N, C-alpha and C positions, 0 to 999 in steps of 0.2 A: 053292330056295336056303334053307338053314337058317342063321339068324343067332343069335349067342350071346345068351342071356338076360343082362340087366344084373345086376350084383351088387347085392343088397339089403342095405343097412347100416342098422342101428338106432342111434339116439342118436349121430349123427355131428356133428362140428364142422367147419365151413369158415371159414377166415379169408382175409384179402386176399393178394394177391401181394406179395412182398418181394424185395429184392435177392438175387441168387444169387452164389455164389462162383465158378462157372465161367462164362466169357464166353458160352458157347452154351446155358446153362441158364436155367430159370425157377424162381424160388423161391416157395413159398407156405406158409401156415399151415394145418394140417389135422389132424384126428384121425378116422380112419375105421376103427373096430374091425373086425378080421378082413380088411381089404382095404387094400392099399397103392396110393395114387394114383400114376399115371404120366402122363407126357406125352412121346410119342415124336417125335423129329425125325430126318430122314434127309437133311439137306442137307450132310453132310460125308462124307469118304471112308469113315468107319466104317460107313456104312449106318444103318438104323433103330436108334436107341438111346434109352433113357429119359433125358430131360434135365430131369426135375422134381426139385427139391430140396425135400423136405417138412420143415418145421419144426414141432415139437410145439405144439399148441394148449393154452393155459392156460384151463381152464374156470373160470367164475366164476358166482356166484349171480345177478348182474344181467345175464347174457348173454341176448341176444334169442333167443327160441324160435320155431321154425317147426313147426307141426303138419301132419300129413298127408304125402302123398308129394311128393318133389321129384326131378327129373331133373338129374343133374350133367352140365354141359356142358364143364368144363375151364377153362383160363385165358381171360381176356378181354384181347385186345391191341387197343388203339385205333389200329390201322394197317390200312388197307383190305386190302392184300395179305396180311398175316399173319392177319388175321381169317378170310379165306376159306381160306387155305392150311392153317391149323392149329387154328382155333377153332370150326368148324361141324361137325366130323367125329364128334360123338357125338349130334347132333340126329336122326340117322336113327331112333333108338330111339323117338322120339315118334310115328313113323309105323308102325313095325314091330310095336309091342305095344299093343293096345287099352287096357290099364290105364294107359298113359302118354300117351294121346292128348291129354289136356287138363290135365296136371299142371303145376305151377310148374317153371321151369327156372332153374338157378343157375350163373352163371359166377363164378370168382374174379377179382377186379379189383384194380388198385392203388387206394389211397385217392384219392378225388376224381377218378377217371378220367373223361375226357370221354365223352359218348355222342353221337357225330356222327350226323347224319341218315341217312347211308348205312348205319348199323348196322341200323336198322329195315327198310331196304329189303332188306338181306341176309337178315334173319329172314323177311321176307315171302316171298322166293324159296325159303326152306327150309320154307315152310308153317307158320311159327311166328308167332302173334300177339305183337307186341312187349310187350303188357301182361303176358304170362306170364313175362317174363324178369326175374330179380333179379340185380343185380351186387353181389357180396359184397365190401364194403369194410371190414368189421370182423367179428370172430368172431361166428358165429351157430350155434346148435344146431339140428339138423334131426332131427325125429322119425324119418323114414324117407327115406333117400337111395338112389336107384337110380343106379348107376355103369355106363354102357354101355362097350363096347369102342370104341376109337378107330378110325375107318374108314380114315383116310389120314393121312400125316405130311408135315410140311414137307419139301420135296424131292420130293414126288410119289409116294412109295412107298405102295402100296395094302396095308393091313394086314388087311383082311377080304376073303376071296374073294367076288367078285360085287358088291363095294361100289359100283363105278362104275355098275353098271346100276340102282342105286336112284334115280339122278338122271335128270331133275329131280325134286326132292321135292314140287314142286307144278307144276301145268300151266303151260306157257309158251306163250302165244298167238303165232302168226306175226305179224310186223310188217305194218302196213297197206301199207308200201312196201318189200318185201324187196330186198336188194341181193346180186348174185352175188359181187361182189368187194369186200372191205373192207380198208381200211388203218386200223389202230388206232394213233392218234397219241399221242406224248408231247410234242409241240412246245410245248404250253402249260404243261408241267411242266419247263421247261428248268432251273429252279433246283435241282431234285432229281435231275438226271441225264438226259441224252439223248445223241444223237450229233449232231455239228455237220454241218450240211448237210441236216438232216431236212426243212426247209421246201422245199428243192429236190426231194427225193424225193416229198414230198406233191404238189407241182405236177405232176411227171411222171406220177404214178399217177392223179391226178384227170383229167388230159388223156386218159389211157388208159381211163377209164371206171370207175375205182375210186371207191367212196364213202369219203370221209375221215371217220372217226369219232373224236370226242373224248369219251371215256366220261364225263368230268366234266360234260358238257353235256346229258346225256339221262338219263331214268329208267332204273334198273338193269334193270327188267323189259323195257323196249324194247330195250336193248342185248343182253340174253340172247336175245330173239327174233331179232335180226339175226344173232347168232353161230350159232344153231341152224339157220338157213336158208341161210347163205352157202355158196358153193362154193369160194372161195379167201379166206383171211384172212392178211394180213401184219401182224405185230405189231412195233412198236418195243419192245424188251425192257423190261418193267416190270410193275407190279402188275396192270395190266389183263388180263394173261394168266390170272390166277386166276379171272376171270369164267367161264371155261370150266368150272370145277369145279362151278358151280351148274347148268350146262346138261346135264352128262352127255356121253356120246359124241356127236360131231358128224360131219357128212358132209364137212365142208370139208377141203381140203388147207391146210396151215399152214406159213408161213415166219416165223421170228423173226429180226429184225435185232439181233444181240447188240451191246450198248453197253459191255461190260466183259468181262474174262476170266471163264470159268466159267459161261457161259450154259447149256451142255448139262447141267452138274451141277445147276444150279438148276431147270431146267425140262424137261430131256429126258424123265425118267420120267413126269412129269405129262402132257406132251403125247402121249407114246407111248400112254398109257392112254386117251386121248380121241379121237385121230385116227389113221387108218391111214397117213397121208402127212405127215411132218413134216420140215422142213429148217431148219437154223440157219446164218445167215451170221455167221461169226466173223472175228476179225482186228482188232477194235476195241481201241484203247489209251486208257484214261482218262488225261487230262492236265490239262485245265482245271478246277480245283476251287478254290472259295473257302472250302469247309469245311475243318475241321482235325480230324484223328484224333489226339486227345491220347494215346490208349493206345500208338500206334505212332510218335507224334511226326512226322507227315507229313500231306500233304493227304488229305482224305477221298475216296478214289477211288471208293467206292460211289455217290457222288452227283456224280461228275465229268461234265463234258461230254467226250465221247470223239471222237477222230479215227479215221476208218476210210476205206478206199479206195472213194470214191464210184463211180468208174468200174466197178470189179469188182462193186459192189453193184447197179448198174444192169443189168449183164450177167446177174447171178443173178436179178433180178426179171423180166427179159425171159424167161429160160428157165422160171421158175416159172409165170408168168402165161400164157405162149404169145403174148405181145404184144411186138413189136419196139419197145422204148422207145428214143427218141432219146438218143444218148450225148452228154452235155453236155461242152463244151470246158473247158479248164483255167481260163479266166477266169470262166466261169459258176460252176464249183465253188468257186473262191476267193471269189467274191462271196457265195455262199450260206453258206459256212463262216464267213467273217469277220462277216457280219451276225448269224448265230446266236451267235457268240462275243460280239459286242457286246451282244446281248440278255441273255445270261447275266450279263455284267459289270454291266449297268445295272439288273438286277432286284434290288430291295431285299431280296428273300427269299433270294438267293444268299449262302451263307455266314452265314446268320442264327444258326447254332449255334456260331459261332466268336467268341471275344473279339476286341477290337480288335487285340491283339498277335498272336493266331493268324491273324486275317484278313490282317494285314500280311505274315506269314510265308508264308501261302498264296499271296498275290498275287505275292510275290517268286519263289516256286517256279514259279508259272504263267508269269511273264515269261521265265524261263530255260529252260522246257521246249523241247526242240528243235522240236517240231511248231508251237508257238505262235511261236517265233522265225522259223520258215520262213514262216508266214503274215504276220508283221509285215514281214519283209524283202521279200516279194512286193508288199505293199501300199505300200511306201515307195520302190519303184524309180523 
């Protein structure tokens, strides 16, 4: 496999990320003579398209200067899913080219961007020592900047032929206790979106021999080992799916339980590049949300708790796993859905991004949602 040589730019300036004019774009400050920076996204019907808005850097005499070579890594987004989905895909060059094996690595970041502990864990799985990484939060001049091609885009599109086979970028040891069947849970992330009744599905799958995995409760490297050795993986749709990008192709059959419309658009291409057998359970409808989307003046459905047909989901899980799961009755489903909805309502982090007025509007909309009304009427019979 022949990989493209990174562009070598002399006397470049990188600045921080800045607000973009397009809702799907990322803005930054930069001056890279002879080369135009890009950041490709492919999560919309247009397919892979450059979404980077580059604003001219103003050079000054007191600007910080970095000598020697630096590898450009692109934008830094302090969100776990987006970090893996679109911010690690230039790091391959540090492994592919010996002269870049130990150089400094620069990400463009928003001023005072947080650096959560999981970021260093992601770097480690990419074979990058965290101390090599510089987050650019103010304009800096670089003597020599190497700009690699982006290997993959948000939305899963592979931009370099053979890119998927470069992973894992560092060896991932098999876990001490491998598990054939995994359920990757979101039930402890209910405030940021899941499907109501997930606790019931967890119980049914655990009884059937699935290992219930909460990614936030284990080291990233251990999780990667579990994913690489599993035979069946069921995901509750969310950022945890992106852990597969660190693993490279896996042997497991995969089922994703969609919790909102558009699951195939978000994850279909990614999953198809990593597993030969992928299914998606769709039909979820986001309803219960305490967050507020100010742009569209409506509840924030991307982080909603969703209703889906639990009985049909159980049937699909049975067919996928080859295990005849017991079909819960209507009262059992109602109990699980209502308990999960109550957990969402009582979690102080639910709707934390809304003002008091917006929270009130979101709660009013939630109460009048037909699915919530049906749950309430059944509980008060």
